[in-house]
VEXNU-225419 format. One record per atom (N, C-alpha, C, O): x, y, z. Coordinates in steps of 0.1 Angstrom, whole numbers, plus 5000, padded with zeros to 4 digits. Layout:
BEGIN
XYZ;...
***
This chain:
BEGIN
297441232931;296641112931;297540982931;297040872932;298841002931;299740882930;299740802943;300140682942;299240852954;299240782966;298040682967;297940602976;297140692957;295940602958;296340462954;297140442944;295840362961;296140222958;295040172949;293840172953;295440122937;294440082927;294139932929;295039852933;292939892924;292639752924;291539732913;290939822909;291339612909;290339572899;288939592906;288839562918;287939642898;286639652904;286139522910;286339412904;285439522921;284739402927;283439382920;282439452923;283439292910;282239272902;281039232909;279939292907;281039142919;279839112927;279239232934;278039252935;280139312940;279639432947;279139532937;278139602940;279739542925;279239632915;277839592910;277039682907;277639462908;276339412904;275239442914;274139462910;275539442927;274539482937;274039622935;272939652939;274939702930;274539852928;273739872916;273039972914;273739772907;273039792894;271639752895;271239632894;270739852898;269339822899;268539912890;267940012893;268639882877;267939962867;266439932867;266039822868;265740042867;264340042868;263740022854;264240082844;262639942853;261939932840;261240062837;260440112845;261440112825;260740242822;259240222823;258640122819;258540322829;257140322831;256440362818;256740452811;255340282815;254540312803;253540422807;252940482797;253340442819;252340552824;253140682825;253740702836;253240752814;254040872814;253540982824;254341052830;252240992826;251741082836;252241052850;252741142857;252140932854;252540892867;254040912869;254540962879;254840882859;256240902859;256641042860;257541082868;255941122853;256141272853;255841332866;256641412872;254741292872;254341342885;255241292896;255641372905;255641172895;256541112906;257941182906;258541192916;258341232894;259641302893;259541442899;260641502902;258341502901;258241632907;258641632922;258041552929;259641712925;260041722939;259341822948;259341812960;258741922941;257942022949;256942082939;256742042928;256142182945;255142242937;255642322925;254942342915;256842382927;257442452916;257742362904;257642402892;258042232906;258242142896;256842112889;256742102877;255842102897;254442082891;254042202883;253442192873;254442322887;254142442880;254842432866;254242472856;256142392866;256842382853;256142282844;256042302832;255742162849;255042072841;253742132836;253342112824;253042192845;251742262841;251942352829;251142362820;252942432830;253142532820;253442472806;253042522796;254142362806;254442292794;253142232788;253042222775;252242182796;251142102791;249842172790;248842112786;249842302793;248542382793;248642502784;249742572784;247642532776;247742642767;247942772775;247642782787;248542872769;249042992776;247843062783;248043112794;246743072776;245543152782;245143082795;244843152805;245042952795;244642882807;245642892818;245342912830;246942872815;248042882825;248143022831;248243032843;248043122822;248143262827;246943302836;247043382845;245743242833;244643272841;244843222856;244443292865;245543112857;245943062871;247143142876;247143192888;248143162868;249443212873;249443362875;250243412882;248543432868;248643572868;247943642879;247343572888;248043772880;247443852891;247043982885;247144002873;246544072893;246044202889;247144302886;248244292892;246844392877;247844502874;249244462871;249444372862;250144522878;251544482875;251944362884;253144322884;251044302890;251244182899;252144212910;252944122915;252144332915;252944372927;252544292939;253444242947;251244282942;250844212954;251244062953;251744012963;251043992942;251443852941;252943842943;253443742950;253743932938;255243922940;255543952955;256443882961;254844042961;255144072976;254743952985;255443932995;253743882981;253343762989;254543662990;254843613000;255143632978;256243542979;257443602986;258143532994;257743732985;258843792992;258643783007;259543753015;257343803012;257043793026;257243653031;257843633041;256743553024;256843413028;258343373029;258843313038;259043413018;260543383018;261343443028;262443403031;260843553034;261543623045;261343573059;261943613068;260443473060;260143413073;261143313076;261443223069;261643323089;262643223094;261843133103;261143173112;262043003101;261442893110;262542853120;263642823117;262142853133;263042833144;263042683147;262042633152;264142613146;264242463149;264442453164;265042533171;263842343170;264142313184;264742173184;264142073179;265842153191;266642033191;266241943202;265741993213;266441813201;266241713211;264841723218;264741723230;263941743209;262541763214;261741633214;260541643217;262341523210;261641393211;260441383202;259441323205;260541443190;259341443181;259641343170;260041373159;259241213173;259441103163;258341103153;258441053142;257141163157;256041173148;255241303150;255141343161;254841363139;254041483140;252641453134;252441413123;251641483143;250241473139;249841593132;249741703138;249541583119;249141703111;247641723110;247241813103;246841643117;245441663117;244941783125;245641823135;243841833122;243241953129;241741963127;241241883119;241142043133;239642073131;239442213125;240142303130;238542223116;238142353111;236742353107;236242253101;236042453110;234542473107;233842353112;232842303106;234242293124;233542193130;233742053125;233041953129;234742033115;234941903109;236441873110;237341963109;236841753113;238241703114;238841703100;238241643090;240041753098;240741743086;242041673088;242741693098;242441583079;243741503081;244941593080;246041563085;244841703073;245941793071;245441943074;244241963074;246342033077;245942163081;245742263069;245842383070;245342203058;245042283046;243942213038;243742093038;243142293030;242142243021;242342313008;243142393006;241442272998;241442332985;240542452984;239342442987;241042562979;240342682978;239442682966;239542602957;238342772966;237442782955;238142842943;238842942945;238042782931;238642842919;237642842908;236742752907;237642942899;236742952888;237342892875;238542882874;236342862866;236742812853;237742692853;238642692844;237542602862;238542502865;238742402854;239842352852;237742372847;237842272836;238642332824;239042252815;238842462824;239642522814;241142482816;241942472807;241542462829;242842422832;243142272829;244142232824;242142192831;242242042828;240741992828;239942032836;240541902819;239141852817;238541792829;237341792831;239341732838;238841672850;238341772860;237441742869;238841892860;238342012867;238041982882;238741912889;236842032886;236442022900;236241872905;236541842917;235841792896;235641652899;237041582904;237041512913;238041612896;239341562900;239841622913;240441552921;239541752915;239941812928;239241762940;239841732950;237841742939;237141702951;237441552954;237341512965;237641472944;238041332946;239341322953;239541242962;240341402949;241641392955;241541442969;242141392978;240741542972;240541602985;239841492994;240241483006;238841432989;238141322997;239141213001;239141173012;239941172992;240941062994;241941113005;242341033013;242341243005;243341293014;242641323028;243341343038;241341333028;240641373041;240741513044;240841553056;240641603033;240741743035;239441813028;238941753019;239041933032;237941993026;238242043012;239342083009;237142043004;237242102990;236242212989;235042192993;236542322983;235642432981;235242452967;236142462958;233942462964;233442482951;233142632949;232442682958;233542692938;233242832935;231942852929;231442762921;231342962931;230143002924;230443002909;229542972900;231743032905;232143032891;232742902887;233542892878;232342792894;232842662890;232342612877;231342662872;232942512872;232542452859;231842322860;231542252850;231642272872;230742162876;229742212886;230042302894;228542162886;227442212894;227642162909;228442072912;226942232917;226942192931;226542042933;227241972941;225641992926;225141852927;226241762921;226441652927;226841792910;227841702904;229041682913;229541572914;229441792919;230641782928;230241702940;231041622945;229041722946;228641642957;228541492954;228941412962;228041462943;227941322939;229241252936;229441132939;230241332932;231541282929;232341242941;233241152941;232041302953;232741272965;231841272977;231841372985;230941172978;229841182988;230341183002;229641223011;231541123004;232141123018;233041233021;233441253033;233341323012;234241433014;233541553021;232341563020;234441633027;233941753034;233941863023;235041903018;232741913020;232642013008;232142143013;231142153021;232842253009;232442393012;231942452999;232342412988;231042553000;230642632989;230942772990;230742833001;231542832980;231942972980;230843052972;230543022961;230343152979;229343232973;229743382970;230343452978;229543422957;229543562953;228043602954;227143532949;227843722960;226443772960;226143832947;226743932943;225043782940;224643832927;223743952929;223143982940;223544032918;222544132918;221144072919;220244142925;220943962914;219743892915;219743812928;220243702929;219043862939;219043802952;218443662952;218743572959;217443642943;216743522942;217643402938;217543292943;218543442928;219543342924;220543312935;220943192936;220943412942;221843392954;221243292964;221843202969;219943322967;219243242977;219143092972;219243002979;218843082959;218742942953;220042872954;220042752957;221142932952;222442872953;222742822967;223242712969;222442912977;222642872991;221742752994;222242663001;220542752990;219642642993;220142512986;220042402992;220642522974;221142402967;222342342974;222442222976;223242432979;224442392986;224042312999;224642213002;223142373006;222642313019;222042173016;222342073023;221242163006;220542043002;221541932998;221241813000;222641972992;223641882987;224641832997;225541752994;224541893009;225441853020;226641923022;227641883028;226742043016;227942133019;227842183033;226842223038;229042183040;229042213054;229342353058;229042403068;230042423049;230642553052;230442653040;230642613029;229942773043;229742873033;230742973034;230943043044;231542993023;232543103022;231943213014;231643203002;231743323020;231143443013;232243533009;232843603018;232543542996;233743622992;233243772990;232243792984;233943862997;233544002998;234544092991;234344222992;235544042985;236544132979;236444142964;237444192957;235344112958;235144112944;233844192940;233044142933;233744322944;232644402939;232644422924;231644432918;233844432919;234144442905;235344362902;236044322911;235544332889;236644242885;237944322886;238044442882;238944252891;240344312891;240844322877;240344252868;241844412875;242344422861;243544322859;244644352862;243144212854;244044102852;244644112838;243944062828;245744172836;246244212823;246644092815;246544102802;247043992821;247443872812;246143822805;246243782793;245043822812;243843772806;243343862795;242843822784;243543992797;243244092786;244044062774;243544062763;245344052776;246244032765;246043892758;246243882746;245543792765;245243662759;243843652754;243543552748;243043762755;241643762750;240843652757;240043582750;241043642770;240343532777;238843552777;238343652782;238043452772;236643462772;236043322776;236743222777;234743332779;234043212784;232743192776;231943282776;232643072769;233642972767;234743032758;234543132751;235942962758;237043022750;236743022735;236042932730;237143122728;236943132714;238143072707;239243082711;237842992696;238842922689;239443012678;238943002666;240343092681;241043172671;242243102666;242642992671;242843152655;244043092650;245143082661;245842982662;245243192669;246243192679;246043092690;247043022694;244843072694;244542972705;244742832699;245142742706;244342802687;244442672681;245942642679;246342522683;246742732675;248142702673;248842682687;249642592689;248442752697;248942742711;248542602716;249442532722;247342562715;246842432720;247442322712;247542212718;247842332700;248342222692;249642162698;249942052695;250342242706;251542192712;251242112725;252142052731;249942112728;249542032740;248441942736;247241962739;248741832729;247741742723;246741682733;245541662730;247241652745;246341592755;245241692759;244041652760;245641812762;244641912766;243641932754;242441942757;244141942742;243341972730;242341852728;241141872726;242841732730;241941612728;240841612739;239641592736;241241642751;240241652762;239141762759;237941742762;239641872754;238741982752;237741952741;236541982742;238141882731;237341842719;236341732723;235241722716;236641642732;235941522734;235141522747;234541422751;235041632754;234241642766;233141752764;233141822755;232241762774;231141852772;231541992772;232642022777;230742082767;231142222765;231542292779;231042252789;232442382778;233042442789;232242572792;232142662784;231742582804;231042702809;230942702824;231242602830;230642822829;230342832844;229042762846;228042792841;229042662855;227842572857;226742652863;225542612861;226942762870;225942842876;225642972869;224843052874;226443002858;226343142852;225843132838;225343022834;226043232831;225543252817;226243162807;227443132809;225643122797;226243042786;226843132775;227543082766;226643262776;227143352766;228643372766;229243362777;229243392755;230643412754;231043562757;230743652749;231643582768;231943712772;233343712779;233743602784;233943832780;235243832787;234943832802;233843862806;235943792810;235743772824;235243902831;234343892839;235844022829;235344132836;233944162833;233144212842;233444142821;232044172817;231144082825;230144122830;231543952826;230643862833;230543902848;229543902854;231743922854;231743962868;231044092871;230144102880;231244192863;230644322865;229144332862;228444412868;228744242854;227244232850;226444152860;225244182862;227144062867;226343972876;226543992890;225643972898;227744042894;228044062908;227644202913;227444292904;227644222926;227044342931;228044432939;228444392949;228344542933;229344632939;228744702951;229444772959;227344702953;226744762964;226644672976;225944712986;227244552976;227144462987;227644533000;228744593000;226844523011;227344573024;227044473035;226644363032;227244513047;227144423058;225744383061;225444283068;224744463057;223344423058;223044293049;222344203053;223744293037;223644173029;224244053035;223743943034;225344073042;226043963049;225143913060;225043783062;224444003067;223443953077;222343873071;221843773077;221943913059;220843843052;221243703048;220543603050;222543693044;223043553040;223143473053;222843353053;223543533064;223643463077;222343403081;222243293086;221243473078;219943423081;219543303072;218743213076;220043303060;219643193050;220443063053;219942963051;221643073059;222542963060;222642913074;222942983083;222342783076;222342723090;223642673093;223942643105;224542643084;225842583087;226842693091;226442803093;228142653091;229142753095;229342853083;229142813071;229642973086;229843083076;231143153078;231343213089;231943153068;233243223068;233243343058;232743323047;233643453062;233743573053;235143573047;236143573054;235243563034;236543553027;236943683020;236143743012;238143733023;238643853018;238843963028;238944083024;239043923041;239244023052;240744053053;241543953053;241144173054;242544213056;242744313067;243944353069;241744363073;241944473084;241144433096;240144363096;241544493107;240844473120;239444523119;238544463125;239244643113;237844703112;236944603104;235844583109;237344553093;236444463086;236244333093;235144273092;237244283100;237144163108;236044183119;235244093121;236144303126;235144323136;233744333131;232744283137;233544403119;232244413113;231744273109;230544253110;232544193103;232144063099;231743973111;230743903110;232543983121;232143913133;230843953139;229943873143;230544083139;229344143144;228144103135;226944093140;228344073122;227344033113;226943893113;226043843106;227743813122;227343673124;228343573118;228043453117;229543613113;230443523107;231043433118;231243473129;231143303115;231743203124;233243213123;233943173132;233743253111;235243253109;235543353098;234643393091;236843373096;237243463085;238343403077;239143323082;238343433064;239443393055;240243513052;239743603045;241443523058;242343633055;242943613042;243743523040;242543703032;242943673018;242943803010;242143893013;243943813001;243843922991;243543872977;243943932967;242843752977;242443692965;243643662956;243543662944;244743622963;245943582955;246543702947;247243672937;246243822951;246743932943;245943962930;246444032922;244843892929;244043892916;243044002916;242344022905;242844082927;241844182927;242444322927;242744382917;242744372939;243444502941;244944482942;245444432951;245644532931;247044532932;247544632942;246944732944;248644602949;249144672960;248344662973;248544732982;247444562973;246744532985;247644472996;248744422992;247244483009;248144413019;248344273017;247444203010;249444223022;249744073021;248944003032;249044043044;248243903029;247443833038;248243783051;247743793062;249443733048;250243683059;250543793069;250443773081;250743913064;251044023073;249844073080;249944133091;248644053075;247444093081;246944003092;246044043100;247443883093;247043783102;247043843117;246043823124;248143903120;248343943134;247344053138;246744043149;247044143129;246044253132;244644193133;243944233142;244344103124;242944043125;242843953137;241743963144;243843873140;243743793152;243643873165;242843843174;244343983166;244244063178;242844123179;242444143190;242144153168;240844203169;239744103173;238944133181;239843983167;238743893169;238943793181;238043723185;240243793186;240543703197;240843563192;240843533180;241043473202;241443333199;240343243196;240543133190;239143283199;238043183197;237443183182;236843083178;237743283175;237243283161;238243223152;239443253153;237843133143;238743063135;239143143123;238343213117;240443143120;241043223109;241643123099;242443033103;241343143086;242043073075;242843163067;242343273064;244043133063;244843213054;244743153040;244843033038;244543233031;244443193017;245043303008;244443403005;246243273004;246943362994;248443322993;249143333003;248843272982;250243252979;250943132984;252243122983;250243032989;250942912995;251542832983;250942802974;252842802985;253542722975;254442612981;255242542974;254342592994;255142493001;254542453015;253742533020;254942343020;254542303033;255142403044;254542433054;256342453041;256942553050;256042683050;255942743061;255442723039;254542833039;253342813048;252942903056;252842693047;251642653056;252042653071;251342713079;253242603074;253642603088;253842743093;253442773104;254442833084;254642973088;253343033091;253143113100;252343013082;250943073084;250343023097;249743103104;250442893100;249942843113;250642903125;249942943135;251942923124;252642983135;252243133137;252243183148;251843193126;251543343126;250143363131;249743483132;249343263133;248043283139;246843223131;245743233136;247143163119;246043103112;245742963118;246642893123;244442923118;244042793122;244042693111;244142573113;244042743098;243942653087;244442733075;244542863075;244642663064;245142733051;244442673040;244042553040;244142753029;243642713017;244642723006;245442823005;244642632996;245542632985;244742652972;243742582970;245142752964;244442782951;245342742940;245142642933;246242832937;247142812926;247942682927;248042602918;248342652939;249042522942;248342402937;248842312931;247042402940;246142292936;245942292921;246042182915;245842402915;245642412900;246842372893;246742322882;248042402898;249242362891;249342202891;249642142881;248942142902;248841992902;247741942892;248041852884;246642012891;245541972882;246041982868;245841892860;246642092864;247142112851;248242012847;248441972836;249041982857;250141882855;249741742852;250341672845;248541712858;248141572857;246741532862;246541422867;245841622861;244441592865;244341562879;245041612888;243441462882;243241422896;244441372903;244741392914;245241292895;246441242900;247441352903;248241342913;247441452895;248341572898;247941642911;248741692918;246641652913;246141722926;246541632938;247041692948;246441502937;246941412948;248441432950;248841432961;249141442939;250641462940;250941592947;251841602956;250141702944;250441832951;250141822966;250841872974;249041752969;248641732983;249741652990;250141683002;250241542984;251241462989;252541542992;253141523003;252941622982;254141692984;254041792996;254941813004;252941862997;252741963008;252741893021;253241933031;252041773022;251941703034;253341653039;253641663051;254141603030;255441563034;256341683039;257041673048;256241793032;256941913036;256541963049;257342003058;255241953052;254741993065;255241903076;255741953087;255141773073;255641673083;257141693087;257441703098;257941703076;259441723079;259641853086;260441863095;259041963082;259242093088;258842083103;259542143111;257642023106;257242013120;258241933128;258541973140;258741823123;259641743130;260941823133;261441813144;261441893123;262641973125;262442083135;263342133141;261242133136;260942243146;260442183159;260142263168;260442053161;260041993174;258542013177;258242023188;257742013166;256342023168;255641893166;255641843155;255041843177;254341713176;252941723171;252441623166;252341833172;250941853167;250842003163;251642083165;249642023156;249442153150;249442263161;249942373159;248942233173;248842333184;250242373188;250342483195;251242293185;252642333189;253242443180;254242503184;252542473169;253042573160;252642713165;251542753162;253442773172;253142903178;254043013173;255042993166;253743143177;254443253172;255843263175;256643333168;256343193186;257743203190;258643113181;259843113183;258043043172;258742953163;259043013149;259642953141;258643143147;258943213135;259543353138;259143413148;260343393129;260843533129;260943573114;260943493105;260943713113;260943763099;262043873098;262243953107;262743863086;263743963084;263144103081;262344123072;263644193089;263244333087;264344393077;265144313072;264344523076;265344573067;266744553072;267744543064;266944533085;268244523091;268544393099;269644353100;267444333104;267744223113;266544133114;265444163108;266644023121;265543933123;264743983135;265244023145;263443983134;262544033144;261443933146;261043853137;260943923158;259843833161;258543883154;258344003153;257743793150;256443833143;255343843154;254243873151;
***
């Protein structure tokens, strides 16, 4: 170091570098702004949400093998960059189910959402409307079809239907969704019975939640969540029973394990809008759904929350696309945690993507503002990824831009 020539600091230049920011009094905004990706939002969510609520989102069925494999598959995808491609701007907008979306992803239907954060579905649908993307309301949502519609009158809203044993109630839900202006019906077909979600069993998850000593102590470390829980209306499934039961009991008592493709055709007759079948993973089921009148398919393993060791949705895309052809729209829904995951799914054959856990991590981290932050982070990651891959528009994301590591080498998907 003896060869360095020393001098006194240049005070005027040093002062130019000193740009201390005034600490923000809005701790939520500061916390969310510091999050660099969805994994950061997940860490914030885990700190601020009681264990039972966080595990309901974060967990999966059985030993959670499917959920783990989903991440392994996404992480094994290689994105191929193209240089000197003149892509100064990437247009991320696309069309799905007959409606334009500003981004190639929307919010998936999720149940018991106000247990994660008091703003629940209202926070989600408002954030989606602001971003110009679709929001999906679950049959097991904690705000009603009408409440969600009123909260975001200009937003594109989809309704997710579980077929009940009581067909009259199913019909009534479909009619209410149509009357409230929902444009797309997602018929979930992979939940004839409840999956064995062991985290929920261990946490004693019930609806509405029971206030045991364990849950009170756990919530006491999260005062904002606790305050919201105590000072807002009671938590329940807006379309289901008010009784306190565990999740498998509710699902198994109300939903219909005998659902078949005749029932799907019956729903098709009831619904005049677009209809997507959610939970397809094989060519055979894709063909049958198409024949029953589906306008599109959601390729999904329910986030690994139903059948553990089920196929990974990303890997099923190719088989399903080959069966239904290019004209039928395919949505991928399972395991998305980054914009790069979304780009990989689009390259692999999906027309659109839904985010479930990713949206809920944002909600738990900071309500509606947290959902907007999650959307913002994903949008920026998609934009940068597309620019680095030389993709000026969504249609440029094709199969030749991804490869996947096999046991020995990289292979084209």
